Each structure stands twice: as C-alpha cells, then as structure tokens.
N, C-alpha and C positions, 0 to 999 in steps of 0.2 A: 832745125828740123826735129831734133829730139824733143825740144820744148813743145813744138806744135803737136807732136805725136802724143805726148803726155796729156796735153790739154784736150785733144780729141778723144783720147781714151777716157779721160775724166768726164767729158761731156756725154759720151756714150753710156758710161756707167750711171750717170745721173738720170739720163733718159730712161734707161732700163729700170732703175729704181722707181721713178715716177710711174712708169707703165705698170709695174708690179703693184704699187700702192693703189693705183686706180682700179686695178683688177680685183683688189680685195673686196670681199663682201662685208661691209661694216654696217652693223645694225645699231642705229642710234635711237634711244628711247628715253622716256621720262615718266614720272609720276609725282604725286605731291609730297611724298615722304620717303626718305632713304631707309635702307636696312639699318637696324639699330646696332648691329654688331656682326662680324664675320665668325665669331665663336659659335659653332653650330649647336651648342647647348646653353648658350648664355641668355637667350631670349626666345621664347616660344610665341612669335608674332608673325602674322601672315607674310608681309613683304620681306621680313628678315629670313624666314624659312625659304621663301621663293628665291631670293638672291643666293643663299647658301646652297640651295638645291641645284644651282647651275655648276657649282664647284665641287660639292660633296655629294655622296650617294648613300641611300639606305639599302638595307638588304632586299627589301621589296618595294616596288613602285606601283603606280597606277597608270593604266593606259588611257586612251582618249575617252573611254566610256567609264572611267573611274573604277575599273576592275583591277584586282591585284595582278601584278605580273612580276617576273624575275628582275632583280636588280643585281646587287653584289652577291646575292644568293641565287643559284640556278634552280634549286628546288627546296621544298620544305614539307615537313609532315609531322603530325603529332607522335609522340613516343609515350605510350601508356596514357595515363590521365593527368600527369603532372609535368609535362615537358614538350618541347618542340625541337626538332632537329633541322638544321639548315646546311645544305651542301653549297659551299662557296665557289664562286667563279674562279677558275685558275687563270694565271697569266695576267692578272690585273696589277697595274703599277700606280702608285701615288704620283703626283705631279713632279716630285723630286727624284723619281726613279726607284723608290723603295718598293719592295714587294708587298702586296696585300695578302695577309694571312689571318688565320683564326685568332691570333694574339691581338690583332687590331680590333676585332669584334668584341672580344672579352674586355679589352681595355675601354672601348667606347661605351659598353653597357655600364661598367663600373663608374665611368666618368658621368654618365647620364643620371646615375643614382646619387651623385654627390649633393651635398646640402645646397650649393650655389647653382645647381642645374635647374633649368626651367622645364625640364622634361621628366622630373621624378615620377609623376603620376603614371606615366606610360610604361615605366619599367619596374615599378615597385613590386610586381608579382614575381619577378625573377630573383630567386635566392642564390642561384649558382649558374655560372657559365662553364660547361665542361668542354675542353678542347680535345676532341677525339683525334684529329690529325690537323695538318696545316690548313685543310680546306673543309673541315667538318666541325660544327659546333652544336652543342645541345644546350638549350635554355631550360634549366630545371626550375619549375615554379612552385610557389608555396601552396598550390592547389590547382585544380583545373583552370585553364585560361583559354577559352575558345576563341577569343578575339585577339590573341597576341600577334598574329601576322598583320592585323590591321594596325596595331599599336606601333609597329616598327617602321611604318611607311614614311614618317617624318623624322626618324632618328638617324642622323648621318654618322657615318663611320670615319673615325680619325686615325691617323698613323701614330701608333704608340711611340715609336722612336722620335718622331718629329715633336710630339707633345713633350716628351721628356727633355729633349735637347733645348727647347725654348721655354721650359718651365711653365707649361700650361697643362699640367696633368689634371688640375682642378679647373672646372669651368669658371669663366668670368662671373663675378658677382655684380650683375648689371644694376640691380636695385641700389647697391651701395656706391655705384659710380666707378667701379674698378676698371682700370685700363691694363690689358695684358697684350702679349705679342699676338695672340690669336684674334684680337679684336680687329686688327687691320691687315693681318696676314693669314694665308690659308694654304693647306696642302691636302687636297682631296684626290678623288679618283675620277671625278666627273668630266663631262665633255668640254668644260671651259676652265681656264686657269686665271688667277689674278695677276694682272700686269701692273695695275695702279689702283690705289685705294685712298681717296680723300673724302672722308665722311661728310655728307651733306653737300658735296661739291661734284665729285666725279669718281666713278668706278669704271675701270677698263678691264674687260675679260678678253682673253684670246683663246682660240681653238686649241684644245689639247691634242697634239699630233699623235700621242700614244694611248688615246682613250680606247678601251677594249671594245667599245661599240662603233668605232669608226667604219668598220667594214660594212655595216648595215645601216649607217647613220642616215637619217632623213634630212638633216639640216645641211646648209651650205654656207654657214656663217663663219667668217675668219676672225672677226673682232666684234665685241659688244661694248658700246659706250653708253653709260647711264648717267644722266644728270637730273637730279631731283629739281623740280620747279614747283614751289609752293603755290604761286598765284595761278588760278585757274585760267584766266584770260591769256596769260603768257604761255601756258602749256598748249592751249589751242592754237595760238598764233605761231608757235614753233612748228606745230604739225602742218598748218596751212601754208607756211613758207617753205616747207621741206627741210627745215633744220633738223627735225627728228622724223623717224619712220613710224613710230608707234607711241601712242599715249595710253597708258593703262587706265587712267581715270579721268577722261574728259568730263566736264560738267554735263549732266544729263540733258540740260536744256540746249546744249550745243550739238547733240548727236545728229539731229536733222540737218543742221548747217554743214556739218562735216560730211555727211553722207551725200549732200548735194554737189560736192566737188567731184569733178571727173577723175581726179587722181587719188581720191581718198575713199575709204569705206568704213563702216562701223559694224560691229557684231555685239549682240547682247545675249545674256543667259541669266536665269535665276541662280543666284549664288547660294552656296551652302554656308550662309552666315546670317546671324540675326543681330540686330542692333537693339540695345536696351539700356535702361538706367538701373544702377545699383544704389541701394540705400544702406548705410551702416547701422544695423539694428543691434550690434553687439556692444557698443560703448555706452557708458552710463550718461555721458553728456557729449553733444556734438561740438565739434571744434570751431565751426564758423556759423553760429546761430545765435539769435537773441534769446533762445530758450535756455535757461540755466538750471542746473540741478537735475535735469532729466533729459531723456532722448525721445523726441516725438516719434521717431521711426520704430521704436519698440512697440508702438500701438498699431495693430493691424488696421484699425480704422483710418489712421493717417495714411498708411501705405495705399489703402484702397481709395482714399480721397485723391491722392496723387494720380493713381491709375485712371480713375473716372474723369479726371480733368483733362487728360491728354486726348485730343482729337486726332487720332492717327490717320483717319481718312483725309482730313484737311492737310496733314503733313504729306501724305501721298500725293494729293492733288496739287498743292501749291509749292511745296519744297522739292518734292521728288519727281515732278513732271509725270506723275502716274507710274513711275518705274520703282515700285516697291510693293510688298505684299504685307498688309497689316498682320501682326503676329499676336498669338495668345500665349505662346510659350517661347522660351528663348533657344529653341533649336528649329531647324527648317526642314522642309520636305527633302527627302534623300538621306536623312539620318534615321537609323534604325530606332524605333520607339516613337517616332513622330506619328501622330494621327490627326486627321482633320477635326475630330471631336475635341481633342485636347487643345487644338489651336484656335478654338472659338474664343473671342474676346468678351469680357464684361462690357456692357454698353457705356458709351461716352455719356456722362450725365453730370454736368457741373453743379446742378442744384443738389443732387444726392451727395456730391463731393463736399459741398459746403456744410451740409448737415452732418456728415461723417466727421469733419474737422471740429464742428461745434460739439458733437457728442464726445469727442476725444479730449475736449477742454481747450480748443483753440478756435473760438468763434471769430476771432479777428486775424486768424492765420499766424504765421511766424516768418522769420527770416532764415534762409539757408543758402549755402554756396553750392553751385553746380559746377563740377570740374568736367571739362570737355576737351577732347583733342581737336585741333584745327587743321590736321594734315594726315588723317588716317582713313576715314570712311567717307562714302559719298555724302556730301553736304553736311558733314558732321556738325560744324559750328552753326549752320543755319537750322538744323534740327533742334539744337540746344536753345537757340534764340526763340524758336517757335514754342518750345516747352516753357520757357521763362514767361512768355506772354500768356500762355494758357493757364499756368499756375497762378499768375497774378489775378486772374478772373475769379479765383476762389479765395483770394486774400493772402496767398503765400508770396512773399517777396523773395525772389531768387537772384542772387548775385552770380553772374556768369564769369567763370575763369577759363577762357579758351586758350590753350597753350599747345606747343608741339608735342607729338606723341612721346618723344624721348624724355620729356619732363612729366607728361601725364601718367604714363603707365607705372612708373615707380611710386606714385602717390597711392595707387590702388594696391600694389604689391606690399608697400610699407604700411598699409592701413592708416593713412592720414587723410583720407577723403571721406566726407560725410555723404556725398551725393554725386554720382559720376556716370558718365557714358562709357559703355564698352560694347564691342562687337565680338562675336564668337563664331569662328569657323570650326569644323569638326573633321580633321583629316582621317580619323578612324571610321567615320560614317556610322558611329554607334553612340547611343545616349550615355554610355558609361563615361566617355571622354568629358561630356558636359558636367555630369554629376561629380566626377572625381576632382575636377578643377574648380568648379563654381558653387557646388552645393555641399560637398562633404566638409565637415567641420575643420579638416586639416588641408582642404584644397588650397593650393598656392595662389589662386586667383580669386578666392572667396573673400572679397573685400567687404562683404555685407555683415560679417560676424555671425551669419546664420549657422546655428548648430542644432541639429535634430537627430536624436539617437536612432530613430527609426529610419530616417533617410541615410544616415551613415551605414546602418546595418544592411539596408537594401543595396546601396552602392557597392559595398564589399561583397554582397551575395551574388548580384548579377554579374560581377566580374568573373566569377568562377562557375556559374551555373551552366551545365551542358544540356539540360532539358530545355529546348528552345521555347516550347509553349509556356513552361513555368517561368522561364526567364522573361518572356514578354509581359507576363502578368506582374512580375516584380518591377519592371521598368515602368509600366503603366501606373502602378501604385505609387511609385516614387514621384512621377510627374504630377499625379493628382494631389499629393501632399504639398509639394512646393508651389503648385499653381494656386491652391487654396490659401496658402500662407502669404501669397504675394511677396515672395522673396525679392523678385526683380520686377521692373516695369517694362514689359516687352513693347517695342515700337513696331519694327517691321523686319521681314526677311528681305535682305538686300538683293536688288537686281543690278547687275554690272553691265557696263558697256565699254567696249574698247574702240579706239579710233586708230586707223593705220593707213599707210600708203597702199594703193592697189598693187604695188610691186611686192608687198610682203604677204606671204602665206603663213599664218600663225593661228592654229586652232584655239578657241576660247574654251576654258574648262570652268565648271561651277565652283572650283576652289579659288578662282581669280589669280592663279599662279601661272604666268607664261612659261611654257616649256620650250626653251630655245633649241633644244635638241630636235625639235620638229619644225623649226623656222626655216623658211626659204625666201631669199631675195631674188627676184627675177629681173 
C-alpha cells in the first residue's frame, strides 16, 4: 500500500509538472544570425544590442513611437551647460539580487570608455561621473552635449560587483577574438534572465520574477527560446510548421506566402538602417587587387565609377522585391540631419563609369575583393552578387567573399578589408552618431581610412552646439562634404518585414529590435 501511495504521489507530481509546463508561455523565435556576444559593450551591432537589451537596461529607453522614456533613470535634466543629472530608479535589483546604485552607473560609463569597448564614441564627451548619492548621478561633459540623453539609450548598465568578481571590468576585445566570462553569461536588471547560452545554437531566457517593471508589464512571456537558422527556406519552414512563433527576417519574397496562411501574419516598416559599400581609401596599396604600388580607391573618379555602375533600382526590383528605398546618403529618414535633397542619388550611368575609370588610368578595369556578410542584412549576399555583376559590366573583376558576420565585422574593425558591405542603424536618431563612427578620422567603424580635417571639426562641433539652427547647418555642411567625396557607396534604406503566429502580439519598431517586454502570446 505504501509503495502504491508513493507511486500515485509521484504520478500526481509529474502530472502537475506537465500541466505547469504546458501552461508556460514559451516564445520560440529565430533569425539568420545570432548575437555576437553577451558582453553589452563588446560589440555595437544591432542583433547583439537587441539580445542584450532583453537582459540589460539603459538609463533611458524608447517607447513604441521611438520617443525617449524613463528606464533605470526615472528623470533627467541638464545642469548648467556642461552636464546632465539622472535620478535613478530605487528598488531595482540585478538578476543575482544585488542592488542597483549610482556606483554601477559610474562603473558602466568608465567601462564603455575603455579601449576595447565598441561604444566609446557615445560616451567620449563624459569627462567625469559624479555620484551625488546612491540614486543620483551627474555626467560632467567636456562641453555642452545636447544629445547625451539620446546617446545613452543603447548603453546598458552592468553590476560593478559582478564584473569585478568575474574579472570582466574591461570589455571583451571582440575584434581580437577574446573570450571572457561576460561573453556567455550576464547579470542585468532587465525583464529576462539568461538560463542557457550556446552561441550560434540556442539561447534561453526566462522571465525575471523580480523585475522592477513587472507590476505594469505588458508581456506575458515566461520563457524565450532563440535558435539562429542561417538558411532562409528553413526559417520559413519552421514558421509554417509552428516550430517557431516568430521569424525576424523572413525572405522578402516569402512575405505574401506567409501572410496567406490563416495562422500567420506579417508586418513591415521602413527601418532606420542604410546598406552601403565601403572602400579603403587610406592604404597605399590594396591587399586583394591586381593593382600594385597604388590604391585605385584614392582616386575619386574610381569611387564615382563604382557608384554610377550600381543600378540600385534594379536591386530594389529584382533582389529586394520592391522592399527597399534607394539611398543617396548613408543614413535614413527618421535621423536628424537627413533631408530628401541630400538623399538624391547620382544617376546610374555605366558609360560614364567606364569613362571615369579610363580617365583614372584603368581603361581595362582592375580586380578587387568584395567582403560581404551572409547572415546579417536582408538579402546581403544577393545584393553583393548583383554588385559583382554590375561592376563586371564596366570592366572591374570583383571576387566575392561572403562569410558570417562574426568573421566579417572584425575585418572592417581591423582595417584588413579593401571593399566591404556594411549596414548602419542609428539608435540616437542623430547624424552625429553616423559621423562619429563612420566618417571621423578616429571613428572605430571607419574602415575607409577617410580623414578630412573639416569633417572632423564639424563632427566635434555639432556634438556640443546648442544653437539648433546653427547645428543643423553644420550637419548639412558635413553631409555635403562626404557626399561629394563619395566616401561610401549608398545602396538603400532597408525595409524590414517580420513573420509571426497570429497568436503573438509583438509591435514592430523601425530599429528592427523586438521588445519582448511588450510581447503577448494568446
């Protein structure tokens, strides 16, 4: 009898567990490429920031309309002309139970300013963090910084004690391939906690029961399971079969097919991200070219020839299924400083391109390698393949090297790529972010070697200019210079489409970052 009672109790316990497991709201999703690291300052890359943003939190966030709202800071205000004060949220705990205080903010700013940080440009104006009390900090800047609140929206706050305990006071040096405890482990304050992390295989997040926002939380998600699937057809098949609830990046050509299913839906939006090609104009000789002793990209005529050879309307029509917006500059509508006038393109003109090449001394063209990611942007490899064919028509032989983003991005950061694809989003929604990273001579993502004293001066100036009319003129002047110099080859502003189960309510944002704190499974 006692044995039967034990067996019955065990069976009841198992039944109760199964019932509980079935009652869990588990959101399963996929995209083509995994987050590169869980170190929140190791790599400033969209999907990486998106994953880390479920776990960590910034002082300020953006709402569904992309407007600033309180995060770990409840309020913020300028102090004088060279500082900002942030009143921090009380009662916040890190996932391990440690209290969130002003010391963690000061530590995180210092960490973000470290040499190995990929967020240096966003915090370089901060020369001191004053801790007023446990829940008040002041950022003292080296001059006025009217956009500082925008610059901290993607800067996540870490626990100082946890970082010291696990020897991750310095950020991971991603470009050097460094592996640290923070690469696979995390301790944030956000709505979800890391339960399992297998890079490029599986990441499991679980609901943070002690999140400060739970009382007013809009989500009902208990667990998130993310599995990257590089193959586009396999991603769609997983959605069609119900294996996943959400695909971040279904092929654009499959959106209508997905939408036609009774149990599925799609949503699209113009993304704040521009796709373009970079050319290294700074080296004396290209690394992967048959031109020896000089660098063709140093000649503006060559850069213009490449520009005029690219039929971006054809790329839009054939490769992107109409879901792209041809670009004239490398930032998109929604970013301060963007204008329709600046965004006008030079005409597509292969004949003019051939003449430009001949005038530059390359009547028969030359050979160069194009480095391209194959798991980052919408149809990235296909865009590169189209560009290869278009450049061939003006006599340029392009060898395509399409590789995973984890291998591609370090080539740009380490300045070992002659010709490359890149896409750039703008979390601050301000042109300064673009110039400080991509055009400034010291920009950490400036793989072109472009260095212009006037552009550096303007970039530094409109970082501190408080007269908005004057600042807008400075931004416009900087855009005019770099557009005329053809520093980059703009392709298009990206349009994104998400595919998901009709059971899932998840708003799409133009930054292509799913905010699971708003997700509901019905």
